[in-house]
KOLZA-581305 format. One record per residue: residue number from 1; residue in one letter; x, y, z of N, C-alpha, C, O in turn. Coordinates in steps of 0.1 Angstrom, whole numbers. Example, Ala and Ser with C-alpha at 12.3 -4.5 7.8 and 13.67 -1.06 7.14 Angstrom:
<sites>
+-----+-----+-------+-------+-------+-------+-------+-------+-------+-------+-------+-------+-------+-------+
!   n ! res !  n_c1 !  n_c2 !  n_c3 ! ca_c1 ! ca_c2 ! ca_c3 !  c_c1 !  c_c2 !  c_c3 !  o_c1 !  o_c2 !  o_c3 !
+-----+-----+-------+-------+-------+-------+-------+-------+-------+-------+-------+-------+-------+-------+
!   1 !   A !   132 !   -57 !    78 !   123 !   -45 !    78 !   132 !   -33 !    78 !   142 !   -33 !    85 !
!   2 !   S !   128 !   -22 !    71 !   137 !   -11 !    71 !   129 !     0 !    79 !   134 !    11 !    80 !
+-----+-----+-------+-------+-------+-------+-------+-------+-------+-------+-------+-------+-------+-------+
</sites>
This chain:
<sites>
+-----+-----+-------+-------+-------+-------+-------+-------+-------+-------+-------+-------+-------+-------+
!   n ! res !  n_c1 !  n_c2 !  n_c3 ! ca_c1 ! ca_c2 ! ca_c3 !  c_c1 !  c_c2 !  c_c3 !  o_c1 !  o_c2 !  o_c3 !
+-----+-----+-------+-------+-------+-------+-------+-------+-------+-------+-------+-------+-------+-------+
!   1 !   M !  -180 !   640 !  -312 !  -180 !   624 !  -305 !  -193 !   617 !  -315 !  -205 !   619 !  -314 !
!   2 !   A !  -187 !   608 !  -323 !  -194 !   610 !  -336 !  -200 !   587 !  -331 !  -207 !   579 !  -337 !
!   3 !   N !  -194 !   585 !  -322 !  -197 !   572 !  -318 !  -197 !   570 !  -298 !  -192 !   563 !  -289 !
!   4 !   E !  -206 !   580 !  -300 !  -211 !   579 !  -285 !  -219 !   571 !  -282 !  -230 !   573 !  -284 !
!   5 !   T !  -212 !   554 !  -269 !  -229 !   551 !  -262 !  -234 !   552 !  -256 !  -229 !   542 !  -250 !
!   6 !   K !  -240 !   555 !  -251 !  -246 !   561 !  -240 !  -248 !   540 !  -228 !  -241 !   531 !  -233 !
!   7 !   L !  -251 !   538 !  -223 !  -253 !   528 !  -211 !  -261 !   532 !  -205 !  -260 !   544 !  -201 !
!   8 !   P !  -276 !   523 !  -199 !  -282 !   531 !  -192 !  -277 !   527 !  -177 !  -280 !   515 !  -175 !
!   9 !   V !  -272 !   531 !  -169 !  -266 !   532 !  -151 !  -284 !   532 !  -143 !  -294 !   540 !  -141 !
!  10 !   T !  -280 !   515 !  -140 !  -289 !   513 !  -124 !  -288 !   516 !  -113 !  -275 !   516 !  -112 !
!  11 !   K !  -290 !   517 !  -108 !  -281 !   519 !   -86 !  -293 !   511 !   -81 !  -305 !   512 !   -82 !
!  12 !   Q !  -285 !   503 !   -74 !  -291 !   490 !   -69 !  -287 !   489 !   -55 !  -275 !   487 !   -54 !
!  13 !   A !  -294 !   489 !   -45 !  -286 !   488 !   -33 !  -276 !   477 !   -29 !  -280 !   465 !   -30 !
!  14 !   S !  -258 !   479 !   -24 !  -258 !   472 !   -24 !  -260 !   459 !    -7 !  -262 !   462 !     5 !
!  15 !   P !  -257 !   443 !   -11 !  -259 !   440 !    -1 !  -251 !   441 !    11 !  -239 !   437 !    10 !
!  16 !   P !  -255 !   447 !    24 !  -252 !   444 !    40 !  -237 !   435 !    38 !  -238 !   424 !    33 !
!  17 !   A !  -225 !   440 !    41 !  -213 !   437 !    44 !  -209 !   423 !    51 !  -198 !   419 !    52 !
!  18 !   F !  -218 !   416 !    55 !  -219 !   406 !    65 !  -232 !   398 !    62 !  -236 !   391 !    71 !
!  19 !   A !  -240 !   397 !    47 !  -246 !   385 !    45 !  -246 !   376 !    47 !  -235 !   374 !    52 !
!  20 !   P !  -256 !   364 !    48 !  -254 !   352 !    53 !  -250 !   341 !    44 !  -249 !   329 !    45 !
!  21 !   E !  -249 !   351 !    31 !  -244 !   345 !    15 !  -231 !   341 !    23 !  -226 !   330 !    26 !
!  22 !   A !  -227 !   351 !    26 !  -205 !   353 !    35 !  -203 !   344 !    37 !  -191 !   343 !    35 !
!  23 !   W !  -210 !   330 !    44 !  -205 !   329 !    55 !  -208 !   310 !    53 !  -208 !   301 !    61 !
!  24 !   H !  -208 !   312 !    40 !  -205 !   302 !    29 !  -192 !   293 !    35 !  -194 !   281 !    38 !
!  25 !   P !  -183 !   297 !    37 !  -169 !   291 !    30 !  -168 !   285 !    52 !  -164 !   276 !    59 !
!  26 !   F !  -173 !   296 !    55 !  -171 !   291 !    72 !  -177 !   278 !    75 !  -171 !   269 !    80 !
!  27 !   E !  -193 !   277 !    71 !  -200 !   266 !    71 !  -192 !   261 !    63 !  -182 !   267 !    61 !
!  28 !   S !  -193 !   253 !    60 !  -181 !   240 !    53 !  -173 !   238 !    67 !  -174 !   230 !    76 !
!  29 !   L !  -164 !   250 !    65 !  -153 !   248 !    76 !  -160 !   240 !    87 !  -159 !   229 !    83 !
!  30 !   R !  -166 !   241 !    96 !  -174 !   242 !   107 !  -180 !   229 !   105 !  -184 !   222 !   114 !
!  31 !   K !  -181 !   225 !    94 !  -187 !   212 !    95 !  -178 !   204 !    96 !  -179 !   196 !   105 !
!  32 !   E !  -163 !   202 !    87 !  -156 !   195 !    86 !  -150 !   196 !    94 !  -143 !   186 !    97 !
!  33 !   V !  -149 !   206 !   103 !  -141 !   201 !   120 !  -150 !   195 !   127 !  -148 !   188 !   136 !
!  34 !   D !  -166 !   198 !   122 !  -176 !   191 !   136 !  -172 !   172 !   132 !  -170 !   163 !   140 !
!  35 !   R !  -172 !   172 !   115 !  -172 !   163 !   109 !  -152 !   151 !   120 !  -150 !   142 !   129 !
!  36 !   L !  -145 !   157 !   114 !  -128 !   152 !   125 !  -132 !   149 !   136 !  -132 !   138 !   141 !
!  37 !   F !  -140 !   165 !   146 !  -140 !   160 !   158 !  -153 !   144 !   161 !  -152 !   141 !   173 !
!  38 !   E !  -162 !   136 !   155 !  -167 !   127 !   152 !  -162 !   119 !   154 !  -164 !   112 !   163 !
!  39 !   D !  -149 !   118 !   140 !  -139 !   106 !   137 !  -133 !    98 !   149 !  -131 !    86 !   151 !
!  40 !   F !  -130 !   115 !   157 !  -114 !   111 !   165 !  -130 !   102 !   172 !  -134 !    92 !   165 !
!  41 !   G !  -134 !   105 !   180 !  -144 !   101 !   189 !  -148 !    90 !   181 !  -142 !    81 !   187 !
!  42 !   R !  -155 !    85 !   172 !  -158 !    66 !   169 !  -145 !    56 !   163 !  -145 !    44 !   161 !
!  43 !   G !  -135 !    65 !   162 !  -119 !    54 !   167 !  -115 !    56 !   148 !  -107 !    49 !   143 !
!  44 !   D !  -120 !    63 !   143 !  -125 !    65 !   130 !  -109 !    72 !   125 !  -101 !    68 !   116 !
!  45 !   F !  -107 !    82 !   133 !  -101 !    92 !   128 !   -85 !    88 !   125 !   -78 !    96 !   119 !
!  46 !   W !   -81 !    77 !   129 !   -62 !    74 !   122 !   -66 !    65 !   108 !   -60 !    64 !    98 !
!  47 !   G !   -81 !    57 !   114 !   -76 !    45 !    96 !   -82 !    57 !    77 !   -83 !    54 !    65 !
!  48 !   R !   -83 !    69 !    88 !   -87 !    83 !    74 !   -70 !    76 !    72 !   -63 !    68 !    78 !
!  49 !   S !   -69 !    88 !    53 !   -52 !    89 !    50 !   -57 !   105 !    48 !   -66 !   111 !    43 !
!  50 !   F !   -44 !   109 !    56 !   -51 !   121 !    53 !   -36 !   128 !    45 !   -27 !   121 !    48 !
!  51 !   P !   -31 !   142 !    34 !   -23 !   137 !    21 !   -18 !   153 !    33 !   -23 !   161 !    41 !
!  52 !   T !    -2 !   148 !    25 !     5 !   162 !    31 !    12 !   167 !    21 !    11 !   163 !     9 !
!  53 !   L !    21 !   179 !    28 !    24 !   192 !    23 !    26 !   191 !    10 !    22 !   197 !     1 !
!  54 !   A !    37 !   179 !    11 !    45 !   179 !    -6 !    45 !   169 !   -11 !    56 !   165 !   -14 !
!  55 !   G !    31 !   160 !   -15 !    27 !   146 !   -11 !    34 !   137 !   -19 !    31 !   131 !   -29 !
!  56 !   F !    47 !   137 !   -11 !    54 !   130 !   -13 !    49 !   111 !    -4 !    49 !    99 !    -8 !
!  57 !   E !    46 !   116 !     6 !    40 !   103 !    18 !    27 !   102 !    12 !    21 !   111 !     6 !
!  58 !   K !    24 !    89 !    15 !     5 !    87 !    16 !     8 !    78 !    23 !    17 !    70 !    20 !
!  59 !   N !    -4 !    79 !    41 !   -11 !    77 !    46 !   -20 !    60 !    43 !   -33 !    61 !    41 !
!  60 !   L !   -15 !    49 !    43 !   -21 !    39 !    36 !   -29 !    33 !    48 !   -41 !    35 !    46 !
!  61 !   T !   -26 !    28 !    58 !   -28 !    29 !    76 !   -27 !    36 !    85 !   -18 !    44 !    86 !
!  62 !   R !   -31 !    36 !    88 !   -25 !    37 !   111 !   -35 !    37 !   119 !   -44 !    45 !   122 !
!  63 !   K !   -30 !    23 !   124 !   -38 !    16 !   133 !   -35 !    15 !   149 !   -41 !     9 !   157 !
!  64 !   F !   -21 !    27 !   152 !   -10 !    26 !   165 !   -23 !    41 !   167 !   -32 !    47 !   161 !
!  65 !   A !   -17 !    40 !   178 !   -29 !    53 !   186 !   -23 !    65 !   178 !   -30 !    74 !   173 !
!  66 !   A !    -7 !    63 !   177 !    -3 !    73 !   168 !    10 !    67 !   158 !    18 !    58 !   160 !
!  67 !   A !     8 !    80 !   144 !    17 !    72 !   136 !    32 !    72 !   142 !    36 !    79 !   152 !
!  68 !   P !    38 !    64 !   133 !    57 !    71 !   140 !    60 !    84 !   133 !    54 !    90 !   124 !
!  69 !   A !    67 !    87 !   137 !    71 !    98 !   139 !    78 !    97 !   123 !    82 !    86 !   120 !
!  70 !   V !    81 !   113 !   111 !    95 !   102 !    97 !    98 !   118 !    90 !    91 !   125 !    82 !
!  71 !   D !   106 !   119 !    94 !   115 !   124 !    88 !   120 !   128 !    75 !   127 !   118 !    74 !
!  72 !   V !   122 !   134 !    64 !   122 !   129 !    44 !   131 !   141 !    40 !   126 !   152 !    35 !
!  73 !   V !   146 !   137 !    43 !   156 !   149 !    37 !   161 !   143 !    24 !   159 !   131 !    20 !
!  74 !   E !   166 !   154 !    20 !   171 !   152 !     7 !   188 !   162 !     7 !   193 !   173 !    10 !
!  75 !   N !   191 !   150 !     1 !   210 !   160 !     0 !   209 !   155 !   -10 !   200 !   147 !   -13 !
!  76 !   D !   224 !   161 !   -24 !   236 !   160 !   -27 !   233 !   145 !   -35 !   229 !   147 !   -47 !
!  77 !   K !   235 !   134 !   -31 !   238 !   119 !   -34 !   223 !   116 !   -32 !   219 !   107 !   -40 !
!  78 !   A !   214 !   120 !   -24 !   204 !   106 !   -14 !   192 !   111 !    -8 !   192 !   123 !    -4 !
!  79 !   Y !   181 !   105 !    -6 !   170 !   110 !     3 !   178 !   102 !    17 !   188 !    94 !    18 !
!  80 !   E !   170 !   107 !    25 !   170 !   101 !    38 !   156 !    98 !    44 !   151 !   108 !    50 !
!  81 !   I !   150 !    88 !    45 !   138 !    83 !    52 !   139 !    81 !    74 !   143 !    70 !    78 !
!  82 !   T !   138 !    84 !    77 !   141 !    84 !    93 !   128 !    83 !   102 !   120 !    93 !   104 !
!  83 !   A !   126 !    71 !   105 !   113 !    65 !   111 !   117 !    66 !   124 !   126 !    59 !   129 !
!  84 !   E !   106 !    78 !   136 !   110 !    69 !   147 !    98 !    60 !   154 !    86 !    63 !   157 !
!  85 !   L !   106 !    49 !   155 !    96 !    31 !   163 !    96 !    28 !   176 !    91 !    18 !   178 !
!  86 !   P !   101 !    34 !   185 !    99 !    40 !   197 !    98 !    19 !   202 !    88 !    15 !   196 !
!  87 !   G !   104 !     6 !   209 !    97 !    -7 !   211 !    99 !   -18 !   204 !    99 !   -29 !   209 !
!  88 !   M !   102 !   -14 !   191 !   101 !   -27 !   180 !   117 !   -28 !   175 !   127 !   -21 !   177 !
!  89 !   E !   115 !   -42 !   167 !   129 !   -48 !   177 !   128 !   -48 !   153 !   119 !   -45 !   145 !
!  90 !   E !   142 !   -52 !   149 !   140 !   -51 !   132 !   134 !   -65 !   126 !   129 !   -68 !   115 !
!  91 !   K !   136 !   -71 !   134 !   125 !   -85 !   128 !   109 !   -75 !   127 !   106 !   -71 !   116 !
!  92 !   D !   105 !   -73 !   135 !    93 !   -64 !   136 !    90 !   -51 !   121 !    79 !   -46 !   117 !
!  93 !   I !    99 !   -49 !   116 !    91 !   -42 !   105 !   100 !   -44 !    89 !   112 !   -47 !    89 !
!  94 !   E !    95 !   -42 !    78 !    96 !   -47 !    73 !    94 !   -36 !    56 !    84 !   -34 !    50 !
!  95 !   V !   108 !   -31 !    53 !   108 !   -19 !    41 !   110 !   -33 !    28 !   118 !   -42 !    26 !
!  96 !   K !    93 !   -28 !    21 !    95 !   -33 !     2 !   103 !   -24 !    -5 !   110 !   -16 !     1 !
!  97 !   L !   104 !   -24 !   -17 !   101 !   -16 !   -23 !    90 !   -24 !   -39 !    91 !   -36 !   -40 !
!  98 !   A !    81 !   -15 !   -49 !    73 !   -18 !   -52 !    62 !   -10 !   -65 !    51 !    -9 !   -61 !
!  99 !   N !    63 !    -8 !   -71 !    56 !     3 !   -79 !    67 !    14 !   -79 !    63 !    20 !   -90 !
! 100 !   G !    76 !    20 !   -76 !    70 !    25 !   -83 !    72 !    39 !   -65 !    74 !    51 !   -66 !
! 101 !   G !    71 !    27 !   -51 !    71 !    37 !   -42 !    79 !    22 !   -32 !    80 !     9 !   -34 !
! 102 !   L !    82 !    31 !   -22 !    86 !    22 !   -10 !    79 !    20 !     3 !    75 !    30 !     9 !
! 103 !   T !    77 !    14 !     6 !    61 !    10 !    20 !    75 !     2 !    28 !    85 !    -6 !    26 !
! 104 !   I !    65 !    11 !    42 !    77 !     2 !    56 !    61 !     2 !    66 !    52 !    10 !    68 !
! 105 !   K !    64 !   -12 !    71 !    49 !   -24 !    78 !    59 !   -20 !    90 !    68 !   -11 !    90 !
! 106 !   G !    54 !   -29 !   101 !    58 !   -20 !   116 !    44 !   -34 !   122 !    32 !   -35 !   117 !
! 107 !   E !    52 !   -42 !   134 !    39 !   -41 !   140 !    43 !   -48 !   153 !    50 !   -57 !   156 !
! 108 !   K !    36 !   -39 !   160 !    37 !   -39 !   174 !    28 !   -47 !   188 !    18 !   -42 !   193 !
! 109 !   K !    36 !   -62 !   192 !    36 !   -62 !   207 !    41 !   -64 !   214 !    53 !   -68 !   213 !
! 110 !   E !    32 !   -63 !   229 !    35 !   -55 !   239 !    27 !   -61 !   250 !    15 !   -58 !   251 !
! 111 !   E !    36 !   -71 !   260 !    19 !   -84 !   268 !    35 !   -79 !   284 !    48 !   -81 !   285 !
! 112 !   K !    28 !   -75 !   289 !    31 !   -76 !   303 !    22 !   -83 !   310 !    11 !   -85 !   306 !
! 113 !   E !    26 !   -88 !   320 !    24 !   -93 !   334 !    27 !  -100 !   343 !    34 !  -111 !   342 !
! 114 !   E !    22 !   -93 !   357 !    23 !   -92 !   363 !    19 !   -99 !   381 !    10 !   -97 !   389 !
! 115 !   K !    31 !  -107 !   380 !    17 !  -111 !   395 !    28 !  -113 !   406 !    40 !  -116 !   406 !
! 116 !   Q !    16 !  -108 !   416 !    23 !  -107 !   426 !    13 !  -116 !   442 !     5 !  -124 !   439 !
! 117 !   K !    14 !  -113 !   453 !     7 !  -123 !   462 !    -6 !  -119 !   460 !   -13 !  -129 !   457 !
! 118 !   D !   -15 !  -104 !   462 !   -28 !  -101 !   463 !   -30 !   -96 !   448 !   -42 !   -93 !   447 !
! 119 !   Y !   -26 !   -95 !   440 !   -26 !   -91 !   424 !   -28 !  -102 !   418 !   -28 !  -113 !   422 !
! 120 !   Y !   -32 !   -95 !   403 !   -28 !  -102 !   387 !   -26 !   -93 !   382 !   -37 !   -87 !   380 !
! 121 !   V !   -15 !   -86 !   375 !   -18 !   -80 !   362 !   -17 !   -79 !   341 !    -8 !   -74 !   334 !
! 122 !   S !   -27 !   -85 !   337 !   -20 !   -94 !   325 !   -23 !   -77 !   312 !   -32 !   -70 !   313 !
! 123 !   E !   -12 !   -77 !   303 !   -15 !   -59 !   297 !   -12 !   -69 !   283 !    -3 !   -77 !   281 !
! 124 !   R !   -22 !   -65 !   274 !   -13 !   -68 !   255 !   -24 !   -52 !   253 !   -34 !   -48 !   258 !
! 125 !   R !   -14 !   -50 !   243 !   -10 !   -41 !   236 !    -2 !   -43 !   218 !    10 !   -47 !   215 !
! 126 !   Y !   -13 !   -38 !   209 !   -11 !   -45 !   200 !   -13 !   -37 !   190 !   -25 !   -34 !   187 !
! 127 !   G !     0 !   -31 !   181 !    -5 !   -21 !   163 !     5 !   -22 !   157 !    17 !   -24 !   159 !
! 128 !   S !    -3 !   -20 !   145 !     6 !   -18 !   131 !     6 !    -8 !   127 !     7 !     1 !   135 !
! 129 !   F !     6 !    -4 !   113 !    13 !     4 !   107 !    22 !     2 !    92 !    32 !    -4 !    88 !
! 130 !   E !    11 !    11 !    86 !    18 !     7 !    69 !    22 !    25 !    64 !    16 !    35 !    68 !
! 131 !   R !    30 !    25 !    57 !    32 !    38 !    53 !    34 !    30 !    40 !    35 !    18 !    39 !
! 132 !   Y !    34 !    46 !    27 !    39 !    41 !    19 !    44 !    52 !    12 !    36 !    56 !     3 !
! 133 !   F !    56 !    58 !    12 !    66 !    66 !    -1 !    66 !    65 !   -22 !    72 !    56 !   -28 !
! 134 !   A !    57 !    74 !   -29 !    58 !    68 !   -38 !    77 !    82 !   -40 !    81 !    92 !   -35 !
! 135 !   L !    82 !    73 !   -47 !    93 !    77 !   -49 !    90 !    85 !   -63 !    82 !    84 !   -72 !
! 136 !   P !   107 !    96 !   -57 !   109 !   108 !   -72 !   118 !    99 !   -86 !   121 !    87 !   -85 !
! 137 !   D !   119 !   104 !   -93 !   127 !    96 !  -106 !   142 !    99 !  -100 !   147 !   106 !   -90 !
! 138 !   G !   148 !    91 !  -113 !   165 !    95 !  -101 !   171 !    84 !   -89 !   183 !    83 !   -84 !
! 139 !   I !   159 !    77 !   -86 !   163 !    69 !   -72 !   176 !    58 !   -81 !   173 !    60 !   -93 !
! 140 !   D !   185 !    50 !   -79 !   190 !    42 !   -82 !   182 !    32 !   -71 !   186 !    33 !   -59 !
! 141 !   A !   174 !    24 !   -74 !   170 !    14 !   -66 !   179 !     3 !   -66 !   183 !     2 !   -55 !
! 142 !   D !   184 !    -5 !   -74 !   196 !   -13 !   -63 !   205 !    -6 !   -57 !   216 !   -10 !   -60 !
! 143 !   K !   204 !     7 !   -46 !   221 !     7 !   -39 !   211 !     9 !   -30 !   217 !    11 !   -19 !
! 144 !   I !   192 !    12 !   -29 !   189 !    17 !   -16 !   184 !     4 !    -2 !   176 !    -5 !    -2 !
! 145 !   G !   197 !     8 !     9 !   195 !     2 !    19 !   187 !    10 !    34 !   184 !    21 !    33 !
! 146 !   A !   185 !     3 !    43 !   174 !     9 !    55 !   190 !    -1 !    65 !   197 !   -10 !    63 !
! 147 !   S !   188 !    10 !    75 !   188 !     2 !    88 !   191 !     3 !    98 !   198 !    13 !   100 !
! 148 !   F !   186 !    -7 !   111 !   184 !    -3 !   122 !   189 !    -1 !   142 !   195 !    -9 !   149 !
! 149 !   K !   183 !    12 !   143 !   190 !     7 !   157 !   188 !    22 !   164 !   186 !    33 !   159 !
! 150 !   N !   189 !    17 !   180 !   181 !    22 !   191 !   171 !    27 !   186 !   171 !    39 !   184 !
! 151 !   G !   158 !    16 !   182 !   144 !    27 !   175 !   143 !    32 !   168 !   133 !    39 !   169 !
! 152 !   V !   148 !    35 !   158 !   150 !    49 !   150 !   159 !    35 !   134 !   169 !    29 !   130 !
! 153 !   L !   141 !    39 !   132 !   149 !    35 !   112 !   158 !    44 !   104 !   160 !    55 !   110 !
! 154 !   K !   165 !    42 !    91 !   171 !    46 !    85 !   171 !    37 !    73 !   173 !    25 !    73 !
! 155 !   V !   167 !    46 !    61 !   165 !    43 !    46 !   168 !    48 !    33 !   160 !    55 !    27 !
! 156 !   T !   182 !    46 !    27 !   190 !    54 !    24 !   182 !    51 !    10 !   179 !    39 !     7 !
! 157 !   L !   179 !    62 !     2 !   179 !    57 !   -15 !   194 !    69 !   -18 !   200 !    80 !   -15 !
! 158 !   P !   193 !    61 !   -24 !   205 !    71 !   -31 !   204 !    73 !   -49 !   202 !    64 !   -58 !
! 159 !   K !   207 !    86 !   -49 !   208 !    92 !   -63 !   216 !    85 !   -75 !   227 !    82 !   -74 !
! 160 !   T !   207 !    83 !   -89 !   217 !    77 !  -100 !   225 !    96 !   -99 !   223 !   107 !   -94 !
! 161 !   A !   239 !    83 !  -111 !   246 !   102 !  -114 !   234 !   112 !  -116 !   230 !   121 !  -109 !
! 162 !   E !   230 !   103 !  -128 !   221 !   114 !  -136 !   212 !   124 !  -131 !   206 !   133 !  -138 !
! 163 !   A !   210 !   122 !  -114 !   201 !   128 !  -109 !   215 !   139 !   -94 !   213 !   151 !   -90 !
! 164 !   Q !   222 !   133 !   -92 !   231 !   132 !   -87 !   242 !   157 !   -93 !   246 !   166 !   -86 !
! 165 !   K !   240 !   153 !  -116 !   244 !   159 !  -117 !   238 !   179 !  -114 !   227 !   182 !  -113 !
! 166 !   P !   247 !   186 !  -114 !   239 !   202 !  -107 !   227 !   206 !  -114 !   223 !   196 !  -120 !
! 167 !   A !   222 !   214 !  -114 !   212 !   224 !  -130 !   217 !   230 !  -133 !   224 !   237 !  -125 !
! 168 !   K !   218 !   230 !  -150 !   225 !   236 !  -159 !   217 !   251 !  -157 !   205 !   254 !  -153 !
! 169 !   T !   223 !   255 !  -159 !   217 !   270 !  -159 !   221 !   274 !  -175 !   233 !   273 !  -179 !
! 170 !   I !   212 !   280 !  -184 !   209 !   287 !  -197 !   205 !   297 !  -194 !   195 !   299 !  -187 !
! 171 !   E !   215 !   308 !  -202 !   216 !   316 !  -208 !   204 !   323 !  -212 !   207 !   321 !  -223 !
! 172 !   V !   190 !   332 !  -213 !   184 !   337 !  -221 !   190 !   350 !  -223 !   194 !   360 !  -216 !
! 173 !   K !   187 !   346 !  -239 !   188 !   359 !  -252 !   178 !   371 !  -256 !   165 !   371 !  -254 !
! 174 !   A !   185 !   380 !  -261 !   166 !   385 !  -269 !   171 !   381 !  -280 !   181 !   377 !  -286 !
! 175 !   S !   154 !   386 !  -283 !   159 !   375 !  -296 !   155 !   391 !  -305 !   156 !   392 !  -318 !
+-----+-----+-------+-------+-------+-------+-------+-------+-------+-------+-------+-------+-------+-------+
</sites>
């Protein structure tokens, strides 16, 4: 034992398992939930941008009471975006391709007027939305198409021939 190093050993009491410092992550979560409910009460809730899991979609504006439901599906030949837009007509919807992304905009105007002998009711509801989808590489922009039927918008984003090729498996060899 020629090169023996001795380190001083100190005994220190460990902090309790539920020390106040242990609750800091929960405190920030509580504050974030409180802020969310405060925003909802002020009506700012839908005007905020929320991240999505895949990062494929970015919500720019939500002025509807609820944003329209959207499905994004990928198959071998294309991506398909399907948006449920009940009560809207194709003239109220705009689909644009610009700056590497696809924007779907819509505005719903609904007016209801009812006159009877002893009462009169007039209601107006307006709402608009705008959703932006960042397009992945390999989209054939010249062949993008959109159709609208029975309140459902379907946008087809065909893949280029290069993007449709199957992935090539490369053999790993020992050196």
